C-alpha positions as CSV (number, residue, x, y, z in Angstrom):
1,M,-28.0,1.4,-5.9
2,A,-31.3,-0.2,-5.8
3,T,-34.5,1.7,-6.3
4,Q,-36.7,2.9,-3.4
5,R,-38.8,-0.2,-3.8
6,D,-36.2,-2.8,-3.9
7,R,-33.1,-1.7,-2.0
8,T,-30.9,-4.5,-0.8
9,P,-27.5,-4.7,1.0
10,R,-24.3,-3.9,-1.0
11,G,-22.6,-4.6,-0.2
12,Q,35.4,-16.0,-6.7
13,D,37.1,-18.5,-4.1
14,G,36.4,-21.6,-6.2
15,Q,34.3,-23.2,-3.4
16,D,30.8,-21.9,-4.4
17,S,28.4,-23.7,-6.7
18,R,24.8,-22.6,-5.9
19,R,21.6,-21.0,-7.1
20,G,19.4,-19.7,-6.1
21,R,5.5,-13.9,-1.5
22,H,-22.4,-0.1,12.6
23,G,-28.4,0.1,18.1
24,R,-30.1,3.1,16.5
25,R,-28.8,6.4,18.1
26,G,-30.0,7.0,21.6
27,A,-31.5,10.4,20.8
28,G,-33.3,11.3,17.5
29,W,-31.3,13.7,15.3
30,G,-34.3,15.7,13.8
31,L,-34.2,19.2,12.7
32,R,-37.2,21.6,12.6
33,A,-37.0,25.1,11.1
34,G,-33.3,25.1,11.8
35,V,-33.6,23.9,15.4
36,P,-32.7,20.3,16.4
37,L,-35.8,18.2,17.6
38,G,-33.4,16.2,19.7
39,A,-30.1,16.8,21.2
40,L,-27.4,17.9,18.8
41,V,-24.5,15.7,19.5
42,A,-22.0,16.8,16.9
43,A,-19.0,16.1,19.1
44,G,-20.3,12.6,19.8
45,L,-20.4,11.9,16.0
46,A,-16.7,12.3,15.6
47,C,-14.8,9.5,14.0
48,G,-12.8,8.5,17.0
49,G,-9.2,8.2,17.8
50,A,-6.0,7.7,15.8
51,F,-6.2,5.4,12.8
52,G,-3.4,3.0,12.1
53,A,-0.9,4.8,14.3
54,F,2.4,3.2,14.7
55,A,3.5,2.3,18.1
56,A,4.0,5.5,20.2
57,G,7.0,4.0,22.0
58,G,8.9,3.7,18.7
59,P,10.7,0.7,17.3
60,G,11.4,-0.8,20.6
61,G,7.9,-0.7,21.8
62,A,9.0,1.0,25.0
63,G,6.4,1.3,27.7
64,A,4.3,-1.3,26.2
65,A,1.5,-2.7,28.4
66,G,2.3,-6.2,29.8
67,S,6.0,-5.7,30.2
68,T,7.5,-8.0,32.8
69,G,10.6,-6.0,33.2
70,G,14.0,-7.3,34.0
71,A,16.9,-8.6,31.8
72,G,16.2,-11.7,29.8
73,R,12.3,-11.4,30.0
74,T,9.9,-10.9,27.2
75,A,7.5,-8.0,27.0
76,A,4.3,-7.7,25.1
77,A,4.8,-4.8,22.7
78,A,2.9,-2.8,20.1
79,A,4.2,-3.7,16.6
80,P,7.0,-1.2,15.6
81,A,6.7,0.7,12.4
82,W,9.3,-1.6,10.9
83,A,6.9,-4.5,11.2
84,E,4.1,-2.8,9.2
85,Q,6.1,-2.9,5.9
86,A,6.5,-5.6,3.3
87,A,9.3,-6.5,1.0
88,D,10.1,-5.2,-2.5
89,G,12.0,-6.8,-5.3
90,F,11.6,-10.5,-6.0
91,A,10.6,-11.2,-2.3
92,S,7.3,-9.2,-3.2
93,V,6.4,-11.6,-6.0
94,E,3.4,-13.9,-5.5
95,A,4.7,-17.5,-6.0
96,L,4.9,-20.9,-4.4
97,G,1.7,-20.2,-2.5
98,Q,3.0,-17.0,-0.8
99,D,1.8,-13.6,-1.7
100,G,4.8,-11.5,-1.1
101,T,6.8,-11.2,2.1
102,Y,5.4,-9.6,5.2
103,G,6.9,-11.8,7.9
104,G,4.9,-12.0,11.2
105,R,2.7,-9.0,10.5
106,G,-0.7,-9.7,12.1
107,G,0.8,-12.0,14.7
108,R,1.7,-11.2,18.3
109,T,4.5,-8.8,18.9
110,V,7.1,-9.7,21.6
111,T,10.2,-7.9,22.8
112,V,13.1,-10.2,23.7
113,R,16.3,-9.5,25.6
114,S,17.6,-13.2,26.1
115,L,18.8,-15.9,23.8
116,A,16.2,-18.3,25.3
117,D,13.3,-16.0,24.5
118,L,14.6,-15.2,21.0
119,E,14.9,-18.9,20.2
120,K,11.5,-19.7,21.7
121,Y,9.6,-17.2,19.5
122,A,11.8,-17.5,16.4
123,T,11.3,-21.2,16.2
124,A,7.6,-21.2,17.1
125,A,4.9,-22.3,14.6
126,E,2.8,-19.2,15.0
127,P,3.6,-15.8,13.4
128,Y,5.5,-13.4,15.5
129,V,7.0,-9.9,15.3
130,I,10.1,-10.3,17.5
131,V,11.7,-7.0,18.7
132,V,15.3,-7.5,19.8
133,D,16.1,-5.0,22.4
134,G,19.8,-5.0,23.3
135,A,22.7,-7.3,22.5
136,I,22.0,-11.1,22.7
137,T,25.1,-13.4,22.7
138,M,24.9,-16.7,21.2
139,D,25.9,-19.7,23.3
140,P,27.7,-21.7,22.1
141,K,29.5,-19.3,19.8
142,G,28.6,-19.9,16.2
143,K,25.0,-20.9,17.1
144,E,22.5,-20.3,14.3
145,I,18.8,-20.1,15.4
146,K,16.6,-22.2,13.1
147,V,13.9,-19.5,12.3
148,A,10.4,-20.8,11.4
149,S,8.1,-19.3,8.8
150,D,6.0,-16.2,9.3
151,K,8.5,-14.3,11.4
152,T,9.7,-10.7,11.5
153,I,12.9,-10.3,13.6
154,V,13.6,-6.6,14.0
155,G,16.0,-4.6,16.0
156,A,14.7,-1.9,18.6
157,G,16.0,1.2,17.1
158,T,19.8,0.7,16.6
159,S,20.3,-1.4,19.8
160,G,19.2,-4.9,18.4
161,E,22.4,-7.0,18.1
162,I,23.1,-10.7,17.7
163,V,26.7,-11.4,18.9
164,G,28.7,-14.6,18.0
165,G,26.1,-16.3,15.9
166,G,23.2,-15.8,13.5
167,F,20.1,-17.3,11.9
168,F,19.4,-20.4,9.7
169,L,16.4,-20.7,7.4
170,G,15.9,-24.3,6.3
171,Q,14.1,-26.0,3.5
172,G,10.7,-24.7,2.9
173,V,10.9,-21.9,5.5
174,H,9.3,-18.9,4.0
175,N,7.9,-15.4,4.8
176,V,10.7,-14.3,6.9
177,I,12.0,-10.7,7.5
178,L,15.2,-9.9,9.2
179,R,15.5,-6.1,9.6
180,N,17.4,-3.4,11.5
181,L,19.8,-5.8,13.2
182,T,23.5,-5.9,13.8
183,I,24.8,-9.5,13.5
184,R,28.5,-9.6,14.3
185,D,31.6,-11.3,15.7
186,S,31.5,-15.0,15.3
187,Y,35.1,-14.8,13.8
188,A,37.2,-17.7,15.0
189,G,40.6,-16.3,14.1
190,T,41.1,-17.6,10.6
191,W,40.5,-15.3,7.7
192,N,39.6,-17.8,5.0
193,D,37.8,-20.1,7.5
194,K,36.7,-23.4,6.1
195,D,36.2,-25.1,9.5
196,H,33.5,-23.0,11.1
197,D,30.3,-22.6,9.2
198,W,29.2,-19.7,11.3
199,D,27.2,-17.3,9.1
200,A,25.2,-14.3,10.0
201,V,22.3,-15.6,7.8
202,Q,22.3,-19.0,6.1
203,M,19.4,-19.9,3.9
204,D,19.1,-23.5,2.6
205,G,15.9,-24.0,0.3
206,A,14.0,-21.0,1.9
207,H,11.8,-18.8,-0.1
208,H,10.2,-15.3,0.2
209,V,12.9,-13.8,2.5
210,W,13.7,-10.1,3.1
211,L,17.0,-9.0,4.6
212,D,16.9,-5.2,5.1
213,H,18.8,-2.5,7.0
214,N,21.2,-4.9,8.8
215,D,24.8,-4.4,9.8
216,L,26.6,-7.8,9.1
217,R,30.3,-8.0,9.9
218,H,33.2,-10.0,11.2
219,M,31.9,-13.5,11.1
220,A,33.6,-16.9,10.8
221,D,32.4,-18.0,7.4
222,G,29.9,-16.0,5.2
223,L,27.8,-13.0,6.1
224,I,25.0,-14.2,3.9
225,D,24.8,-17.6,2.4
226,S,21.8,-18.1,0.1
227,R,22.0,-21.7,-0.9
228,K,20.2,-24.8,-2.3
229,D,17.6,-23.0,-4.4
230,T,16.6,-20.3,-2.0
231,T,14.5,-18.0,-4.0
232,Y,12.2,-14.9,-3.9
233,L,14.9,-13.2,-1.8
234,T,15.5,-9.5,-1.5
235,V,18.6,-8.1,0.1
236,S,18.4,-4.4,0.6
237,W,20.0,-1.5,2.4
238,N,22.4,-3.6,4.5
239,R,26.1,-3.0,5.4
240,L,28.4,-6.0,4.8
241,E,31.8,-5.1,6.1
242,N,35.2,-6.2,7.5
243,H,35.0,-9.7,6.0
244,N,36.3,-12.2,3.7
245,K,33.3,-14.0,2.1
246,A,30.5,-11.6,2.1
247,F,27.5,-13.0,0.2
248,G,27.5,-16.4,-1.6
249,I,24.7,-17.6,-3.7
250,G,24.7,-21.1,-5.1
251,W,25.4,-24.6,-3.9
252,T,23.1,-26.1,-6.5
253,D,23.0,-27.3,-10.1
254,H,19.5,-26.0,-10.7
255,V,18.7,-22.6,-12.2
256,T,15.5,-21.5,-10.6
257,A,16.3,-18.8,-8.0
258,D,15.1,-15.2,-8.3
259,I,17.0,-12.8,-6.2
260,T,17.1,-8.9,-5.9
261,V,20.1,-7.1,-4.4
262,H,19.9,-3.4,-4.0
263,H,21.3,-0.4,-2.1
264,N,23.8,-2.5,-0.1
265,W,27.2,-1.3,1.0
266,F,29.9,-3.8,0.5
267,R,32.8,-2.3,2.5
268,E,36.2,-3.9,2.9
269,T,34.9,-7.4,1.9
270,E,37.4,-9.5,-0.1
271,Q,35.1,-11.8,-2.2
272,R,31.5,-12.9,-2.8
273,N,30.2,-9.4,-3.4
274,P,28.1,-11.3,-4.2
275,S,29.2,-14.5,-6.0
276,T,26.1,-15.5,-7.8
277,D,25.9,-19.1,-9.2
278,N,23.2,-20.7,-11.2
279,V,20.6,-18.0,-10.5
280,A,17.7,-17.7,-12.9
281,H,17.2,-13.9,-12.4
282,A,19.7,-11.9,-10.4
283,H,18.8,-8.2,-10.3
284,L,21.6,-6.1,-8.7
285,Y,21.1,-2.3,-8.6
286,N,22.3,0.8,-6.8
287,N,24.8,-1.1,-4.6
288,Y,28.0,0.5,-3.4
289,L,31.2,-1.7,-3.4
290,Q,34.2,0.0,-1.7
291,D,37.7,-1.2,-1.2
292,E,39.5,1.5,0.9
293,P,43.2,1.9,0.2
294,G,45.8,1.3,2.9
295,T,44.0,-1.4,4.8
296,D,44.7,-5.0,5.5
297,I,41.7,-6.1,3.2
298,T,42.1,-6.2,-0.6
299,S,39.2,-7.1,-2.8
300,S,39.5,-10.2,-5.0
301,Y,36.5,-9.4,-7.1
302,G,33.2,-7.6,-7.0
303,N,30.0,-8.9,-8.6
304,Y,30.4,-12.3,-10.1
305,A,28.0,-14.1,-12.4
306,R,28.8,-17.8,-12.3
307,G,27.4,-21.0,-13.9
308,R,24.2,-20.3,-15.8
309,T,23.3,-17.2,-14.0
310,S,21.4,-14.4,-15.8
311,M,22.2,-11.1,-14.1
312,L,21.1,-7.5,-14.7
313,L,23.6,-5.1,-13.1
314,E,22.3,-1.5,-12.9
315,N,23.4,1.9,-11.6
316,S,25.8,0.5,-9.1
317,Y,29.1,2.3,-7.9
318,F,32.4,0.4,-7.7
319,E,35.2,2.2,-5.9
320,G,38.8,0.7,-5.7
321,I,37.5,-2.7,-6.5
322,N,39.8,-5.3,-8.3
323,N,38.0,-7.2,-11.0
324,P,34.8,-5.3,-10.3
325,V,32.5,-7.3,-12.7
326,V,33.2,-10.9,-13.6
327,K,31.3,-13.5,-15.5
328,D,31.7,-17.1,-16.5
329,D,31.4,-18.0,-20.2
330,T,28.1,-19.8,-19.5
331,A,26.6,-16.9,-17.7
332,S,24.6,-13.9,-19.1
333,L,25.5,-10.5,-17.5
334,V,24.2,-7.2,-18.7
335,Q,25.5,-3.9,-17.3
336,R,23.7,-0.5,-17.5
337,G,24.6,2.8,-16.0
338,N,27.3,1.6,-13.5
339,V,30.2,3.9,-12.3
340,F,33.8,2.6,-11.8
341,K,36.2,4.7,-9.8
342,G,39.8,3.5,-9.3
343,T,38.9,-0.1,-10.3
344,K,41.2,-2.4,-12.3
345,G,41.0,-5.8,-13.7
346,R,38.1,-7.7,-15.2
347,N,35.1,-5.7,-16.0
348,E,32.9,-8.0,-18.1
349,S,29.5,-8.3,-19.7
350,G,27.7,-10.3,-22.4
351,G,24.5,-12.1,-23.2
352,T,20.9,-10.8,-22.9
353,A,18.9,-9.3,-20.1
354,F,15.6,-10.1,-18.5
355,D,13.3,-7.2,-17.5
356,P,12.7,-7.0,-13.8
357,K,9.6,-4.8,-14.3
358,T,7.7,-7.8,-15.6
359,Y,8.0,-9.1,-12.1
360,Y,7.9,-6.0,-9.8
361,P,8.2,-2.2,-9.9
362,Y,11.4,-0.5,-9.0
363,T,13.0,3.0,-9.4
364,L,16.8,3.4,-10.0
365,D,18.7,6.1,-8.3
366,P,21.4,7.8,-10.3
367,A,24.7,5.8,-10.0
368,A,26.6,9.1,-9.1
369,D,24.3,9.4,-6.1
370,V,24.8,5.9,-4.7
371,P,27.8,6.4,-2.4
372,A,26.0,9.2,-0.5
373,L,22.7,7.5,-0.4
374,V,23.9,4.1,0.6
375,T,26.4,5.3,3.2
376,A,23.7,7.5,4.9
377,G,20.8,5.1,4.5
378,S,22.1,1.6,4.9
379,G,22.3,-0.4,8.1
380,P,20.1,-0.2,11.2
381,R,18.1,3.0,11.6
382,A,16.6,4.6,14.7
383,T,13.3,5.1,12.8
384,P,11.9,3.6,9.7
385,V,13.2,4.8,6.4
386,R,10.4,6.0,4.2
387,T,11.2,5.2,0.6
388,K,10.3,7.6,-2.3
389,A,7.3,6.9,-4.5
390,T,7.7,4.5,-7.2
391,T,6.1,5.5,-10.5
392,L,4.6,3.1,-13.1
393,T,3.6,4.3,-16.4
394,V,0.6,3.4,-18.6
395,A,-0.2,4.2,-22.2
396,A,-2.7,2.5,-24.4
397,D,-0.3,2.7,-27.5
398,G,2.3,0.6,-25.8
399,S,4.8,3.4,-25.3
400,A,4.9,3.1,-21.6
401,Q,5.5,0.2,-19.2
402,Y,2.0,-1.0,-19.3
403,R,-1.0,-0.8,-21.8
404,T,-3.7,-1.0,-19.2
405,V,-4.2,0.5,-15.7
406,Q,-5.1,-2.8,-14.3
407,A,-1.7,-4.2,-15.5
408,A,0.0,-1.5,-13.6
409,V,-2.1,-2.1,-10.4
410,D,-1.2,-5.8,-10.7
411,A,2.5,-4.9,-10.7
412,V,2.2,-3.2,-7.4
413,P,3.6,-5.5,-4.7
414,S,1.2,-6.8,-2.1
415,G,1.6,-5.1,1.2
416,N,3.6,-2.2,-0.4
417,A,4.8,0.1,2.3
418,S,5.2,3.3,0.3
419,R,3.4,5.2,-2.4
420,V,3.1,3.9,-5.9
421,V,2.1,6.4,-8.6
422,I,0.4,5.0,-11.7
423,A,0.9,7.7,-14.3
424,V,-1.6,7.3,-17.0
425,A,-1.1,8.8,-20.5
426,P,-4.0,10.6,-22.4
427,G,-6.4,8.2,-23.9
428,T,-9.5,6.1,-23.4
429,Y,-9.0,2.9,-21.3
430,R,-12.0,0.6,-21.6
431,E,-11.5,-1.7,-18.7
432,A,-12.6,-2.4,-15.1
433,V,-10.0,-1.6,-12.6
434,T,-9.6,-3.0,-9.1
435,V,-7.2,-1.8,-6.5
436,P,-7.3,-4.5,-3.7
437,A,-7.1,-4.1,0.0
438,D,-3.6,-5.5,0.2
439,K,-2.2,-2.7,-2.1
440,P,-2.5,0.5,-0.1
441,H,-0.8,3.8,-1.0
442,V,-1.7,3.8,-4.7
443,T,-2.2,6.9,-6.8
444,I,-3.8,6.8,-10.2
445,Q,-3.0,10.0,-11.9
446,G,-3.8,11.3,-15.4
447,T,-1.0,13.1,-17.2
448,G,-3.1,15.2,-19.7
449,Q,-4.1,18.7,-19.5
450,G,-7.2,18.0,-17.6
451,P,-9.5,15.1,-16.3
452,S,-11.1,14.8,-19.8
453,D,-7.8,13.7,-21.4
454,V,-7.5,10.5,-19.4
455,R,-10.8,8.4,-19.4
456,I,-11.2,5.0,-17.7
457,V,-14.6,3.7,-18.7
458,E,-16.7,0.5,-18.6
459,G,-20.4,-0.2,-19.2
460,R,-21.6,-2.8,-16.7
461,S,-24.6,-2.6,-14.6
462,A,-25.9,-4.4,-11.6
463,G,-27.9,-6.7,-13.8
464,T,-25.3,-7.3,-16.4
465,P,-24.6,-11.1,-16.7
466,K,-21.2,-12.2,-15.5
467,P,-19.0,-14.7,-17.3
468,G,-19.8,-18.0,-15.7
469,G,-23.2,-17.1,-14.3
470,G,-24.9,-14.5,-12.1
471,T,-24.9,-10.8,-12.4
472,Y,-22.3,-8.2,-11.3
473,G,-24.6,-6.5,-8.7
474,T,-24.3,-2.9,-7.8
475,S,-20.8,-3.0,-6.2
476,G,-19.5,-5.2,-8.9
477,S,-20.6,-2.9,-11.6
478,A,-17.9,-0.4,-10.8
479,T,-15.5,0.7,-13.4
480,L,-13.0,1.6,-10.7
481,A,-13.2,-0.4,-7.4
482,V,-10.9,0.5,-4.5
483,T,-10.4,-1.3,-1.3
484,G,-6.8,-0.3,-0.6
485,D,-6.3,2.4,2.1
486,D,-4.6,5.7,1.4
487,F,-5.7,5.7,-2.3
488,Q,-5.7,8.8,-4.5
489,A,-7.1,9.5,-7.9
490,R,-6.2,12.7,-9.7
491,D,-6.7,14.4,-13.0
492,L,-8.8,11.9,-14.8
493,T,-12.3,10.8,-15.6
494,V,-13.9,7.5,-14.3
495,A,-17.1,6.7,-16.2
496,N,-19.7,4.1,-16.5
497,D,-21.5,4.4,-19.9
498,F,-24.1,1.6,-19.4
499,D,-27.0,2.2,-21.8
500,E,-30.3,2.2,-19.9
501,A,-32.3,2.9,-23.0
502,A,-30.9,-0.1,-24.8
503,H,-31.5,-2.5,-21.7
504,Q,-35.1,-1.7,-20.7
505,G,-35.8,-5.4,-20.4
506,Q,-33.0,-5.9,-18.0
507,E,-33.4,-5.5,-14.4
508,G,-30.7,-3.7,-12.3
509,H,-29.7,-0.4,-14.0
510,Q,-27.5,0.7,-11.2
511,A,-24.1,1.3,-12.7
512,V,-21.2,2.6,-10.7
513,A,-18.4,4.5,-12.0
514,L,-16.2,4.7,-9.0
515,R,-16.5,2.7,-5.7
516,T,-14.3,3.0,-2.7
517,A,-14.3,0.9,0.4
518,A,-11.2,2.1,2.1
519,D,-10.0,4.8,4.5
520,K,-8.0,7.9,3.8
521,V,-9.1,8.2,0.1
522,V,-8.4,11.4,-1.9
523,L,-10.3,12.2,-5.1
524,R,-8.9,15.5,-6.6
525,N,-9.7,17.0,-9.9
526,I,-11.5,14.1,-11.2
527,V,-14.8,13.5,-13.0
528,A,-17.0,10.7,-11.9
529,D,-19.6,10.2,-14.7
530,G,-22.7,8.0,-14.8
531,D,-26.4,7.9,-14.3
532,Q,-27.8,5.9,-11.4
533,D,-25.4,5.3,-8.5
534,T,-22.4,7.0,-10.1
535,L,-20.2,7.3,-7.0
536,L,-20.3,4.7,-4.2
537,L,-18.4,5.8,-1.1
538,D,-18.4,2.9,1.3
539,T,-16.4,1.4,4.0
540,A,-14.8,-2.1,4.2
541,A,-17.3,-3.1,7.0
542,K,-20.1,-1.4,8.9
543,D,-17.8,-1.0,12.0
544,R,-14.8,0.2,9.9
545,R,-13.7,3.7,9.0
546,G,-13.9,5.0,5.5
547,R,-12.9,8.7,5.2
548,V,-12.9,10.3,1.7
549,Y,-11.9,13.8,0.6
550,V,-13.2,15.0,-2.7
551,D,-11.7,18.3,-3.9
552,R,-12.2,20.2,-7.2
553,S,-14.0,17.5,-8.8
554,R,-17.3,16.9,-10.8
555,I,-19.8,14.1,-10.1
556,A,-22.6,13.6,-12.7
557,G,-25.7,11.5,-12.5
558,N,-29.4,11.4,-11.8
559,V,-30.6,8.8,-9.2
560,D,-28.8,8.6,-5.9
561,F,-25.6,9.3,-7.7
562,V,-23.6,9.9,-4.5
563,F,-24.4,7.1,-2.0
564,G,-22.8,4.8,0.6
565,R,-21.9,4.7,4.3
566,A,-18.4,6.5,4.1
567,T,-17.5,9.7,6.0
568,A,-17.0,12.0,3.1
569,V,-16.2,15.6,2.4
570,F,-16.8,17.3,-0.9
571,T,-15.3,20.7,-1.3
572,D,-15.0,23.1,-4.4
573,S,-16.8,20.5,-6.4
574,V,-19.7,20.4,-8.9
575,F,-22.6,18.0,-8.8
576,T,-24.0,17.8,-12.4
577,L,-27.7,16.8,-12.6
578,K,-28.5,14.7,-15.6
579,K,-31.7,13.7,-17.3
580,R,-32.9,10.2,-17.3
581,W,-32.7,7.8,-20.2
582,D,-36.1,8.9,-21.5
583,G,-35.4,12.6,-21.2
584,T,-37.3,13.2,-18.0
585,A,-35.8,15.1,-15.2
586,A,-36.3,13.7,-11.7
587,G,-33.7,12.5,-9.3
588,Y,-31.7,12.5,-6.0
589,V,-28.2,13.7,-5.3
590,T,-27.3,11.8,-2.3
591,A,-28.4,8.7,-0.6
592,P,-26.2,8.2,2.6
593,S,-26.4,5.1,4.6
594,T,-24.1,6.3,7.5
595,A,-23.6,4.0,10.4
596,G,-24.8,5.2,13.8
597,G,-22.2,7.4,15.5
598,N,-20.4,8.2,12.3
599,K,-20.3,11.3,10.1
600,G,-21.9,11.0,6.7
601,F,-21.6,13.3,3.7
602,L,-20.5,16.9,3.9
603,L,-20.9,19.1,0.8
604,T,-19.3,22.6,1.2
605,D,-18.3,25.4,-1.0
606,S,-19.6,23.6,-4.1
607,T,-22.3,23.9,-6.8
608,V,-25.4,21.8,-7.6
609,E,-26.5,22.4,-11.2
610,G,-27.5,20.8,-14.5
611,A,-29.5,21.1,-17.7
612,V,-32.7,19.8,-16.2
613,A,-36.1,21.3,-15.4
614,D,-36.6,23.5,-12.4
615,R,-37.7,21.8,-9.1
616,T,-37.0,18.2,-10.2
617,F,-34.2,17.1,-8.0
618,H,-34.0,16.2,-4.3
619,L,-30.7,16.9,-2.5
620,G,-31.0,13.5,-0.7
621,R,-32.9,10.6,0.9
622,P,-31.9,8.1,3.6
623,W,-30.8,4.8,2.5
624,H,-31.3,2.2,5.2
625,A,-29.5,-0.6,3.4
626,G,-31.5,-3.8,3.8
627,G,-34.0,-2.1,6.0
628,D,-31.4,-1.7,8.8
629,A,-32.9,0.7,11.4
630,T,-29.7,1.1,13.3
631,L,-28.2,3.2,10.4
632,D,-28.3,7.0,10.8
633,P,-27.9,8.5,7.3
634,Q,-26.4,12.0,7.1
635,T,-26.1,14.8,4.5
636,V,-25.2,18.3,5.3
637,I,-24.9,20.8,2.6
638,R,-23.4,24.2,3.4
639,N,-22.1,27.3,1.6
640,T,-23.0,25.8,-1.7
641,R,-24.8,27.3,-4.7
642,L,-28.0,25.4,-5.6
643,S,-29.6,25.9,-9.0
644,A,-33.3,26.1,-9.7
645,A,-33.4,22.4,-10.3
646,V,-33.4,21.7,-6.6
647,K,-36.9,21.1,-5.1
648,T,-38.2,23.6,-2.5
649,A,-38.6,20.5,-0.2
650,P,-35.2,19.1,-0.9
651,W,-35.2,16.0,1.3
652,T,-37.5,13.0,0.9
653,D,-38.2,9.6,2.4
654,M,-36.9,6.3,1.1
655,G,-37.8,2.6,1.7
656,G,-40.3,3.3,4.5
657,F,-37.8,5.5,6.4
658,S,-38.5,9.2,7.0
659,W,-35.7,11.6,6.3
660,K,-36.8,13.5,9.4
661,D,-35.7,10.7,11.6
662,D,-32.2,11.0,10.3
663,R,-29.7,13.8,9.7
664,F,-30.3,16.1,6.8
665,A,-29.5,19.9,7.0
666,E,-28.3,22.9,5.2
667,Y,-26.4,26.0,6.1
668,A,-25.8,29.3,4.2
669,N,-26.5,28.0,0.8
670,T,-27.2,30.4,-2.1
671,G,-28.7,30.4,-5.7
672,P,-32.3,30.0,-6.9
673,G,-32.5,26.5,-5.4
674,A,-31.7,27.7,-1.9
675,G,-34.5,28.6,0.6
676,P,-35.3,29.7,4.2
677,A,-35.5,27.4,7.2
678,S,-38.8,25.5,7.4
679,A,-40.2,22.2,8.4
680,D,-39.0,21.0,5.1
681,R,-35.6,22.6,5.1
682,P,-33.8,22.3,8.4
683,Q,-31.0,24.8,8.7
684,L,-28.1,24.9,11.0
685,T,-27.6,27.8,13.4
686,D,-24.4,29.7,13.2
687,Q,-23.3,28.1,16.4
688,Q,-24.2,24.6,15.2
689,A,-22.4,25.2,11.9
690,T,-19.0,25.5,13.8
691,G,-19.2,21.8,14.4
692,Y,-19.7,21.0,10.7
693,E,-16.4,21.8,9.2
694,I,-14.0,19.7,7.3
695,A,-11.8,19.0,10.2
696,D,-14.8,17.7,12.2
697,W,-15.4,15.2,9.5
698,L,-11.8,13.9,8.9
699,G,-10.6,13.9,12.5
700,D,-6.9,13.2,12.8
701,W,-6.4,12.9,9.1
702,T,-5.3,15.8,7.0
703,P,-5.4,14.9,3.3
704,S,-2.3,15.9,1.3
705,G,-3.0,19.3,-0.3
706,A,-6.1,19.9,1.9
């Protein structure tokens, strides 16, 4: 953070052959001898309503404003929870100009109940989230709607059905999600039908497609045909049943497609389960292939690696399948951890395997658990299924998946819908780490005995030259920078060891250890260590929320070492006061730049201490970034032990702005640095203090473990 003088903004059928990303406040909030000079409007400073809530009406968007009513009409709808999630597997990989697969997320959400409306929105150039509410019958039978790019088509609960036809994704179509749908009954009376190409889903040269939690059955040709170099495809948690040709991949001589197939239930399907021809990387895991005895359908084969396919087949369960695993001599197929029950015939492997974790993170379920997991969890769901956390491992010595923390962050798919834990082994990691806004739900967790065992450190300052010209600036100096919501850091140290003494000729000594500009951030049992500007708690924009919960942690520094415009709670934590580079003791703990109407910093049940001279540190000063008079900085310190290092007049002005015009107060503090109410030490009354609790700060959010 800039000094007081120069503060600036911070800112197998023989037929296949295929292959396959903040006005100043109205009333002054001054305090005098423990009594507000202006109206105390604690309730008016609350953070507002629900943040990021899913549609209250559930997946169908029931009761959405703007509904026109009546069969066959569209209704404007809030996006269902299903539409907030993005793909995993190869569909999550950034490639071909597409950063993962998220469908129509961010576009308008419509609910459709007629074929005309479904086709209208599915073929539109604009992104849409299309909620199918009820059964829509294709006319003529066998019709396949030509879906355009940037679409999510999702069933409303379990009611969304496409009857007698399906969907077609043509050359270059990309970023499409089909979820939670039943697609059924285009069957034309011939089991091995070669005359009616009436698939549930056909893809010819598409990329970045996610088929998830669908029920596909009883069609005229294939249930899924992935053809003509369709790539970056993930097929997950689907039921493919009561059919001859289930899932064909091929119709090309090229070997370029990358495909993930996981947690699908192939039940009573004769062939193509799948048949995988000329696929560069085919990753099949945790699938359940089941041929029930005593039925009219008998399996011909299970998983088939054809042509020059490279297939990795992991932890899948084959029950009653004839020829469960088949490969051509030209294909590579590596098996790991599969279970075979009541199978017979060919069960083959050979060649070398690729490592899917070089492309995306994933976690295997035990093969023995697959039948129960997949039968219970596949197909359309009434509510979204929340997947368990994925864990990525980091060790500097190369004994884990990744050697650096940033490499693990990079492996998290963009738009990830569930938590990814990055478990970091003891050691020192000298690197700058960035968790971007499109990667929420990330936890970085040390795995040592305490925070000191895992240390992420870098030594940049605001004035440090950047490669290619310019300097990093305060925000850019951060060792760990986080803009992804729902971030957590636990059991580790984040430090900036910029050497001020060695750089006295350089301007810009602000050196941030940890910067957050995100909402719902938890920092637990961490150390943030630096000198000037150690911990920057910010928001993504002045009008955006940024709530932070800091628990059982230590923050060390000397000048404005906790600063920013976030709404932050510190509890059961220690603020360690440090001498400056020349051995002198003088500093400021907090420098809030709170937006008007928001909460600022609340320090409760904590300790302020350090090996510095008595009466040398202020508890805070108001940072009006860029001279912005509309800001309303706030620090409240309560029920906290203050050492003798704290000045008897603990608040001070900054940049021409008086602290008395902003919101600084104490309540029930103890220790030699505490003092009675006076003009220089505003104190909350007991009644006022009831509005300064953790829950008042965090609103509708309860951090995990709080």
